[in-house]
PALUMZA-497731 format. One record per residue (C-alpha): x negated, y, z; chain; residue in one letter. Coordinates in steps of 0.25 Angstrom, whole numbers, plus 5000, padded with zeros to 4 digits. Layout:
     c1     c2     c3   unit   code
      X      Y      Z      A      a
...
END
This chain:
     c1     c2     c3   unit   code
   4850   4730   5622      A      m
   4854   4719   5612      A      k
   4844   4723   5601      A      p
   4833   4724   5611      A      v
   4836   4710   5617      A      a
   4836   4705   5602      A      w
   4822   4710   5600      A      v
   4816   4704   5613      A      f
   4823   4691   5610      A      w
   4818   4691   5596      A      t
   4803   4693   5601      A      l
   4805   4682   5611      A      a
   4810   4673   5601      A      f
   4799   4675   5591      A      l
   4788   4674   5602      A      t
   4795   4660   5606      A      t
   4795   4656   5592      A      e
   4780   4659   5590      A      s
   4777   4651   5603      A      g
   4785   4639   5598      A      a
   4777   4639   5585      A      a
   4764   4635   5592      A      q
   4770   4622   5596      A      d
   4771   4618   5581      A      v
   4758   4610   5577      A      t
   4754   4612   5562      A      f
   4743   4605   5555      A      g
   4733   4616   5557      A      d
   4735   4620   5571      A      a
   4726   4633   5570      A      s
   4734   4639   5559      A      a
   4749   4634   5561      A      p
   4754   4643   5550      A      d
   4746   4638   5539      A      a
   4753   4630   5528      A      v
   4749   4624   5515      A      q
   4756   4630   5503      A      i
   4757   4627   5488      A      t
   4765   4632   5476      A      t
   4771   4620   5469      A      l
   4785   4620   5462      A      a
   4790   4607   5467      A      s
   4803   4603   5475      A      n
   4796   4593   5483      A      t
   4784   4595   5493      A      p
   4770   4595   5485      A      p
   4761   4583   5485      A      s
   4749   4582   5493      A      a
   4740   4586   5481      A      d
   4747   4599   5479      A      a
   4738   4611   5481      A      t
   4740   4618   5495      A      w
   4735   4630   5501      A      q
   4735   4635   5515      A      t
   4744   4647   5518      A      a
   4749   4655   5531      A      q
   4763   4656   5535      A      l
   4771   4665   5534      A      p
   4770   4665   5519      A      l
   4774   4677   5511      A      l
   4778   4677   5496      A      s
   4769   4689   5493      A      d
   4756   4683   5499      A      e
   4755   4671   5489      A      s
   4759   4667   5476      A      d
   4769   4656   5477      A      f
   4772   4655   5462      A      g
   4785   4650   5458      A      t
   4798   4651   5467      A      d
   4799   4639   5476      A      g
   4785   4634   5474      A      a
   4779   4636   5488      A      v
   4777   4623   5496      A      w
   4771   4624   5510      A      l
   4765   4612   5518      A      r
   4763   4611   5533      A      l
   4756   4600   5540      A      r
   4757   4597   5554      A      f
   4753   4585   5563      A      e
   4761   4577   5573      A      l
   4755   4568   5583      A      a
   4767   4559   5583      A      r
   4781   4558   5576      A      t
   4790   4567   5582      A      p
   4803   4561   5589      A      q
   4812   4574   5587      A      a
   4815   4582   5575      A      a
   4805   4593   5570      A      w
   4808   4605   5562      A      a
   4802   4615   5552      A      v
   4805   4629   5556      A      y
   4804   4641   5546      A      i
   4808   4654   5553      A      p
   4809   4662   5540      A      r
   4807   4659   5525      A      q
   4810   4666   5512      A      r
   4813   4660   5502      A      q
   4819   4646   5506      A      n
   4811   4633   5510      A      v
   4812   4618   5510      A      a
   4805   4610   5520      A      v
   4800   4596   5519      A      y
   4793   4586   5528      A      i
   4784   4578   5519      A      g
   4793   4576   5507      A      n
   4806   4577   5515      A      n
   4815   4589   5514      A      l
   4820   4593   5527      A      i
   4827   4606   5524      A      g
   4828   4619   5516      A      t
   4831   4633   5521      A      s
   4842   4635   5511      A      g
   4846   4634   5496      A      r
   4833   4633   5488      A      l
   4838   4635   5474      A      e
   4843   4649   5469      A      e
   4850   4656   5475      A      p
   4842   4652   5487      A      a
   4848   4653   5501      A      s
   4844   4666   5509      A      e
   4838   4659   5521      A      t
   4826   4667   5523      A      w
   4830   4672   5537      A      n
   4835   4658   5542      A      y
   4825   4651   5550      A      p
   4824   4637   5545      A      q
   4822   4625   5554      A      l
   4821   4611   5546      A      f
   4822   4599   5555      A      e
   4812   4588   5553      A      v
   4816   4574   5556      A      p
   4806   4566   5565      A      p
   4805   4555   5555      A      y
   4799   4565   5545      A      l
   4787   4567   5554      A      l
   4776   4558   5557      A      r
   4763   4558   5566      A      a
   4752   4565   5560      A      g
   4752   4575   5548      A      s
   4766   4580   5543      A      n
   4769   4590   5532      A      e
   4780   4600   5530      A      v
   4783   4606   5516      A      f
   4790   4619   5514      A      v
   4795   4622   5500      A      h
   4796   4637   5500      A      w
   4804   4644   5489      A      f
   4796   4657   5489      A      a
   4800   4667   5479      A      s
   4791   4675   5470      A      t
   4802   4686   5468      A      h
   4804   4690   5482      A      n
   4797   4689   5496      A      e
   4796   4676   5502      A      s
   4790   4671   5515      A      y
   4789   4659   5524      A      l
   4788   4660   5539      A      s
   4780   4651   5548      A      q
   4784   4636   5548      A      i
   4785   4629   5561      A      r
   4786   4614   5563      A      i
   4789   4607   5576      A      g
   4800   4600   5584      A      p
   4814   4605   5580      A      e
   4817   4607   5595      A      a
   4806   4617   5596      A      l
   4809   4625   5582      A      l
   4824   4624   5582      A      e
   4825   4635   5594      A      p
   4816   4644   5586      A      l
   4824   4643   5573      A      q
   4837   4645   5581      A      r
   4832   4657   5588      A      e
   4827   4663   5575      A      r
   4840   4660   5567      A      y
   4847   4667   5578      A      a
   4839   4679   5576      A      l
   4837   4679   5561      A      q
   4851   4674   5556      A      v
   4861   4673   5567      A      e
   4858   4687   5573      A      g
   4860   4694   5560      A      p
   4872   4686   5557      A      v
   4879   4691   5570      A      v
   4874   4705   5567      A      v
   4880   4704   5553      A      s
   4893   4700   5559      A      v
   4894   4710   5569      A      i
   4890   4721   5558      A      c
   4900   4715   5548      A      g
   4912   4716   5559      A      a
   4908   4730   5562      A      a
   4908   4734   5547      A      a
   4921   4728   5545      A      l
   4927   4735   5557      A      f
   4921   4748   5554      A      m
   4925   4748   5539      A      l
   4939   4744   5543      A      a
   4939   4756   5552      A      l
   4934   4765   5540      A      w
   4944   4760   5531      A      v
   4955   4764   5541      A      r
   4948   4777   5544      A      q
   4941   4781   5531      A      r
   4938   4795   5536      A      r
   4929   4790   5547      A      d
   4917   4785   5539      A      v
   4909   4781   5551      A      v
   4917   4768   5551      A      f
   4914   4766   5537      A      g
   4899   4769   5538      A      w
   4897   4760   5550      A      f
   4904   4749   5543      A      g
   4896   4750   5531      A      l
   4883   4750   5540      A      v
   4887   4737   5547      A      c
   4891   4731   5533      A      l
   4877   4734   5528      A      l
   4871   4728   5540      A      w
   4878   4715   5537      A      v
   4872   4716   5523      A      v
   4859   4719   5528      A      r
   4859   4707   5538      A      n
   4865   4698   5528      A      a
   4852   4694   5522      A      h
   4847   4688   5535      A      l
   4858   4678   5536      A      w
   4865   4676   5522      A      v
   4860   4663   5516      A      q
   4869   4663   5503      A      e
   4871   4677   5498      A      p
   4881   4679   5487      A      l
   4871   4688   5479      A      l
   4859   4684   5472      A      t
   4846   4683   5479      A      a
   4841   4696   5473      A      t
   4854   4704   5475      A      a
   4855   4698   5490      A      w
   4841   4704   5492      A      e
   4844   4717   5487      A      v
   4857   4718   5495      A      v
   4851   4713   5508      A      s
   4839   4723   5507      A      h
   4845   4735   5501      A      s
   4856   4735   5512      A      s
   4847   4740   5522      A      l
   4846   4753   5515      A      g
   4861   4755   5514      A      w
   4862   4751   5528      A      l
   4852   4762   5532      A      v
   4860   4772   5524      A      a
   4873   4768   5529      A      a
   4868   4768   5543      A      l
   4864   4782   5543      A      f
   4876   4787   5535      A      l
   4884   4780   5547      A      f
   4876   4788   5557      A      a
   4878   4801   5550      A      f
   4893   4799   5549      A      r
   4894   4795   5564      A      l
   4887   4808   5567      A      m
   4896   4816   5557      A      g
   4884   4819   5548      A      l
   4883   4819   5533      A      r
   4871   4822   5524      A      y
   4874   4819   5510      A      r
   4860   4820   5505      A      r
   4854   4811   5516      A      v
   4866   4801   5514      A      e
   4864   4801   5499      A      f
   4849   4798   5501      A      a
   4852   4787   5511      A      l
   4861   4780   5500      A      a
   4851   4782   5489      A      l
   4840   4775   5496      A      y
   4847   4761   5497      A      p
   4853   4763   5483      A      a
   4839   4765   5477      A      v
   4834   4753   5486      A      g
   4845   4744   5482      A      t
   4842   4747   5467      A      l
   4827   4745   5469      A      a
   4829   4732   5476      A      l
   4839   4727   5465      A      a
   4829   4730   5454      A      l
   4816   4725   5461      A      a
   4807   4717   5452      A      p
   4803   4703   5456      A      d
   4793   4703   5467      A      g
   4796   4718   5472      A      s
   4809   4716   5479      A      f
   4802   4715   5493      A      s
   4793   4727   5490      A      l
   4805   4736   5486      A      i
   4813   4730   5498      A      e
   4802   4734   5508      A      r
   4800   4748   5502      A      w
   4815   4749   5503      A      y
   4815   4745   5517      A      f
   4804   4755   5520      A      l
   4811   4767   5514      A      g
   4822   4764   5524      A      l
   4814   4766   5537      A      l
   4810   4781   5535      A      p
   4825   4784   5530      A      i
   4830   4777   5543      A      a
   4820   4783   5552      A      a
   4823   4797   5547      A      i
   4838   4795   5548      A      l
   4836   4789   5562      A      i
   4828   4801   5566      A      g
   4839   4810   5561      A      y
   4849   4802   5570      A      l
   4840   4803   5582      A      c
   4840   4818   5580      A      w
   4855   4819   5579      A      k
   4857   4810   5590      A      a
   4848   4819   5599      A      w
   4856   4831   5595      A      k
   4870   4824   5597      A      i
   4866   4815   5608      A      r
   4878   4807   5608      A      t
   4878   4792   5613      A      f
   4884   4787   5599      A      t
   4873   4794   5591      A      i
   4862   4790   5600      A      v
   4866   4776   5600      A      l
   4867   4776   5584      A      l
   4854   4782   5583      A      t
   4848   4771   5593      A      f
   4854   4760   5584      A      g
   4848   4766   5571      A      a
   4834   4768   5578      A      i
   4834   4753   5582      A      v
   4839   4749   5568      A      c
   4828   4757   5562      A      l
   4818   4750   5572      A      g
   4823   4736   5568      A      l
   4822   4739   5554      A      g
   4808   4745   5555      A      t
   4803   4732   5563      A      f
   4809   4723   5552      A      d
   4803   4731   5540      A      f
   4789   4731   5548      A      y
   4791   4715   5549      A      a
   4795   4714   5535      A      l
   4783   4722   5530      A      t
   4771   4723   5540      A      v
   4774   4710   5547      A      l
   4779   4703   5534      A      y
   4771   4690   5538      A      e
   4780   4688   5550      A      r
   4792   4683   5542      A      v
   4798   4677   5554      A      e
   4801   4691   5559      A      q
   4815   4693   5564      A      v
   4822   4705   5557      A      y
   4828   4714   5568      A      m
   4835   4724   5560      A      m
   4847   4715   5558      A      p
   4850   4717   5573      A      y
   4849   4732   5571      A      g
   4863   4730   5564      A      a
   4869   4725   5577      A      l
   4863   4737   5585      A      l
   4868   4747   5574      A      f
   4882   4740   5575      A      t
   4882   4742   5590      A      l
   4877   4756   5590      A      t
   4884   4761   5578      A      a
   4897   4754   5582      A      g
   4896   4760   5596      A      w
   4894   4774   5589      A      a
   4906   4771   5580      A      v
   4915   4767   5592      A      i
   4910   4778   5601      A      d
   4914   4788   5589      A      r
   4928   4781   5588      A      m
   4930   4782   5603      A      v
   4925   4797   5603      A      s
   4935   4799   5591      A      d
   4946   4792   5599      A      q
   4943   4800   5612      A      r
   4943   4813   5603      A      a
   4956   4809   5597      A      l
   4963   4805   5610      A      q
   4958   4819   5615      A      t
   4964   4826   5603      A      l
   4977   4818   5605      A      n
   4977   4822   5619      A      a
   4975   4836   5615      A      d
   4985   4835   5604      A      l
   4995   4829   5614      A      e
   4993   4840   5623      A      a
   4995   4851   5613      A      r
   5007   4844   5607      A      v
   5013   4843   5621      A      a
   5010   4858   5624      A      a
   5016   4861   5610      A      r
   5028   4852   5613      A      e
   5030   4859   5626      A      r
   5029   4872   5618      A      e
   5039   4867   5608      A      l
   5049   4862   5619      A      a
   5048   4876   5626      A      q
   5050   4882   5612      A      t
   5061   4873   5609      A      y
   5068   4875   5622      A      a
   5067   4890   5620      A      r
   5072   4889   5606      A      t
   5084   4880   5611      A      a
   5087   4891   5621      A      e
   5086   4902   5611      A      l
   5095   4893   5602      A      n
   5105   4891   5613      A      r
   5105   4906   5616      A      e
   5106   4909   5601      A      a
   5118   4899   5600      A      a
   5124   4905   5612      A      v
   5123   4919   5606      A      f
   5127   4915   5593      A      e
   5140   4908   5599      A      e
   5143   4920   5607      A      r
   5141   4929   5595      A      r
   5150   4920   5587      A      r
   5161   4920   5597      A      i
   5160   4935   5598      A      t
   5161   4936   5583      A      r
   5173   4926   5583      A      d
   5180   4933   5594      A      m
   5177   4947   5588      A      h
   5181   4944   5574      A      d
   5192   4934   5577      A      g
   5199   4935   5590      A      l
   5194   4949   5593      A      g
   5199   4955   5580      A      a
   5212   4947   5580      A      q
   5215   4952   5594      A      l
   5211   4967   5590      A      m
   5220   4966   5578      A      s
   5231   4960   5587      A      s
   5230   4971   5598      A      i
   5230   4982   5587      A      a
   5243   4976   5581      A      l
   5249   4974   5594      A      a
   5246   4989   5599      A      e
   5253   4994   5586      A      r
   5265   4985   5589      A      g
   5265   4979   5575      A      t
   5265   4964   5581      A      l
   5276   4957   5586      A      s
   5275   4949   5599      A      a
   5274   4936   5590      A      a
   5263   4942   5581      A      e
   5255   4946   5593      A      v
   5257   4932   5599      A      a
   5252   4926   5586      A      q
   5240   4935   5585      A      l
   5237   4931   5599      A      l
   5238   4916   5596      A      r
   5228   4918   5584      A      e
   5219   4924   5594      A      c
   5220   4913   5604      A      v
   5218   4903   5592      A      d
   5205   4910   5588      A      d
   5200   4911   5602      A      l
   5203   4896   5604      A      r
   5195   4893   5591      A      l
   5183   4901   5596      A      a
   5183   4894   5610      A      i
   5185   4880   5603      A      d
   5172   4883   5595      A      s
   5164   4885   5608      A      l
   5168   4872   5613      A      k
   5158   4860   5612      A      p
   5166   4854   5600      A      l
   5167   4867   5593      A      g
   5159   4862   5581      A      d
   5168   4850   5580      A      d
   5178   4854   5569      A      l
   5187   4842   5572      A      n
   5188   4846   5586      A      a
   5191   4861   5582      A      m
   5201   4857   5572      A      l
   5208   4848   5583      A      g
   5208   4859   5593      A      n
   5213   4869   5582      A      f
   5225   4859   5579      A      r
   5229   4858   5593      A      y
   5229   4873   5595      A      r
   5235   4877   5582      A      f
   5246   4866   5579      A      e
   5255   4873   5589      A      t
   5254   4886   5582      A      r
   5257   4880   5568      A      l
   5269   4873   5574      A      a
   5274   4886   5580      A      a
   5273   4892   5566      A      a
   5281   4881   5560      A      g
   5269   4874   5553      A      l
   5266   4859   5553      A      t
   5252   4855   5554      A      l
   5246   4844   5545      A      d
   5233   4840   5552      A      w
   5223   4832   5542      A      a
   5210   4834   5549      A      v
   5199   4823   5547      A      e
   5187   4820   5555      A      e
   5177   4830   5551      A      l
   5162   4828   5553      A      p
   5153   4834   5563      A      r
   5143   4842   5557      A      h
   5132   4852   5562      A      p
   5137   4862   5552      A      a
   5151   4862   5559      A      l
   5146   4872   5571      A      t
   5156   4878   5580      A      s
   5156   4891   5572      A      e
   5159   4884   5559      A      v
   5170   4876   5565      A      v
   5176   4889   5571      A      l
   5176   4896   5558      A      q
   5183   4883   5552      A      i
   5194   4884   5562      A      m
   5196   4899   5561      A      r
   5198   4896   5545      A      v
   5209   4885   5549      A      v
   5215   4895   5559      A      q
   5215   4906   5549      A      e
   5222   4897   5539      A      a
   5232   4891   5548      A      l
   5235   4906   5553      A      a
   5238   4910   5539      A      n
   5247   4898   5537      A      v
   5255   4902   5549      A      i
   5256   4917   5545      A      k
   5258   4917   5530      A      h
   5260   4903   5524      A      a
   5274   4900   5529      A      g
   5271   4885   5528      A      a
   5277   4873   5535      A      k
   5265   4864   5536      A      r
   5250   4867   5537      A      v
   5239   4856   5534      A      r
   5225   4856   5540      A      i
   5215   4846   5534      A      e
   5201   4844   5537      A      a
   5191   4833   5531      A      f
   5177   4831   5527      A      f
   5174   4831   5512      A      d
   5162   4822   5511      A      a
   5160   4825   5496      A      a
   5158   4840   5499      A      k
   5152   4837   5513      A      n
   5162   4848   5518      A      a
   5173   4849   5529      A      v
   5186   4853   5522      A      c
   5198   4859   5530      A      l
   5211   4863   5523      A      n
   5223   4871   5529      A      v
   5235   4870   5520      A      s
   5250   4874   5522      A      d
   5263   4873   5513      A      d
   5266   4888   5514      A      g
   5268   4899   5504      A      r
   5253   4901   5501      A      g
   5248   4914   5496      A      f
   5239   4921   5486      A      d
   5225   4918   5490      A      a
   5220   4929   5481      A      n
   5228   4939   5489      A      s
   5220   4949   5496      A      v
   5229   4950   5508      A      r
   5231   4935   5509      A      a
   5216   4933   5508      A      g
   5213   4941   5521      A      d
   5214   4928   5529      A      g
   5208   4920   5518      A      l
   5196   4928   5517      A      a
   5194   4927   5532      A      n
   5194   4912   5531      A      m
   5185   4912   5519      A      k
   5175   4921   5527      A      s
   5175   4911   5538      A      r
   5173   4899   5529      A      a
   5161   4907   5522      A      a
   5155   4909   5536      A      q
   5153   4894   5538      A      i
   5150   4890   5523      A      g
   5164   4885   5520      A      a
   5174   4888   5509      A      t
   5189   4891   5510      A      l
   5199   4890   5499      A      d
   5214   4893   5498      A      v
   5223   4885   5490      A      v
   5237   4890   5488      A      c
   5246   4879   5482      A      e
   5259   4875   5489      A      c
   5254   4882   5501      A      g
   5240   4887   5506      A      t
   5228   4878   5508      A      k
   5215   4883   5514      A      v
   5203   4874   5510      A      v
   5191   4876   5519      A      f
   5178   4868   5516      A      t
   5165   4868   5524      A      l
   5153   4861   5518      A      p
   5144   4853   5528      A      l
   5129   4854   5525      A      a
   5125   4840   5530      A      l
   5110   4842   5531      A      a
   5105   4829   5537      A      s
   5118   4820   5535      A      g
   5117   4817   5550      A      d
   5132   4820   5552      A      y
   5143   4814   5544      A      l
   5158   4814   5548      A      f
   5154   4817   5562      A      g
   5145   4805   5564      A      m
   5130   4803   5564      A      h
   5125   4794   5553      A      r
END
């Protein structure tokens, strides 16, 4: 509703301004717009004997030959019945180029800097205050020095003279429409451009943000010529930039619309970019006096291009029928209508130089409609993302439940496999160890070849082997320190009964995942076998058991030594028990060596493969 309200407010304003002009009295009441004009290169008002001719306002540079730049003087005469008590004013709604206003020979003001580069104040309504003491009863003269250009279009609107209290509201309202409105729109478009370009920088793949930001930025450039008074460019360059920007704006606007709908037409887009490029070049190379003509043809060519593209948008909007596309198409149609109205006023109604240009306000409408379209797309994308996230979360939750069930089943199978493996190990140990030993003992006992003491000894060994197997099934069966302690407690009495003194030199050994109950059991069987050999064959007095962790080798070392007679390690008969111990060591990846020097020393070494370094000397790091 805002654009419609602006239109009605503008029409009401123009009607009010026209009515107010009737209260201003000129010398020729029947022709209030008639002025006298002369072309004289002078910086002071012409003398009374200068050659004057009558002309009608508004003045257009292509209707008269004004000669040298800045040589145009206008004279307006008006009658006053008495000297006014309050200030009067001279009101000029629009002028191109600048003006200087005199009451008699007294300068009362200028529209801007007159020397080159002159100020760009063509769209600024000018109100020059006239002090009461400069007026008198009877005839008064106003001189307007108009710096019309012979190189570009120049025009001068109607000139109103009257009480300042009457003309100031008209100037203030027109200033709001012609200057302040475009400034506000430019600020809004600039803020939208910065915001959208910042979004595009963060999300380069979503080019809609970039195109929207570019369109808003081009709107700022296009509207700037309505309010920028001191451009940083030269006058010619500024004209080229401000007028050619409209073509770039049209191209960017439709490329934005295509991207928003997910469309891409390479040839059409190339043509859209080619037209403003050629137009910019033509404006930049335009010879003196032809810039306005090229500009109008350039603007005229944009109208059918925009109409065709808007027709295509209407067709797509009819097919898609989404609120976003319909709203964007509506904004484009309104912008085309405002642009057509301005072009009509610039060409057909060129004599109405006071016409307020409406297309700058199309920028506000476009920013609102396109901004809504982008926001709607962002919200839709966000909702789609939320839906996708919810779907993914549901799928992940379902998969987690499946994995939990699979893990539980796997854990159950692992437990069953562990129980089965433990049973198999116990069965194997009982069969190969205790079972074999009992069977051989029974066979010997039946033949009567064993004495009672030998039978008792065999039974003790069977009991020791059974206790080792039972200890390996306890919760601490994988703790080598605990197993060695239990072994010492149970075996020290047998050593003492055999006349052996035990030297115990066992250090704190590390807890390690590699030291499973089966590995520890095999280590203890090696120690048991070594001690049994000492009791049976060594004839020793002392036996020493030492165990420690070799950090350099990252291995557990366990030695059993005695001070007995020793034996030949290469003897086949002597090597039966030794071969058994080496076989057990090999099963768990350990090495076993026998040294026969001043007795016998069995050296057992078990490397520990520290995969992660999480365990060291029984403690977590």
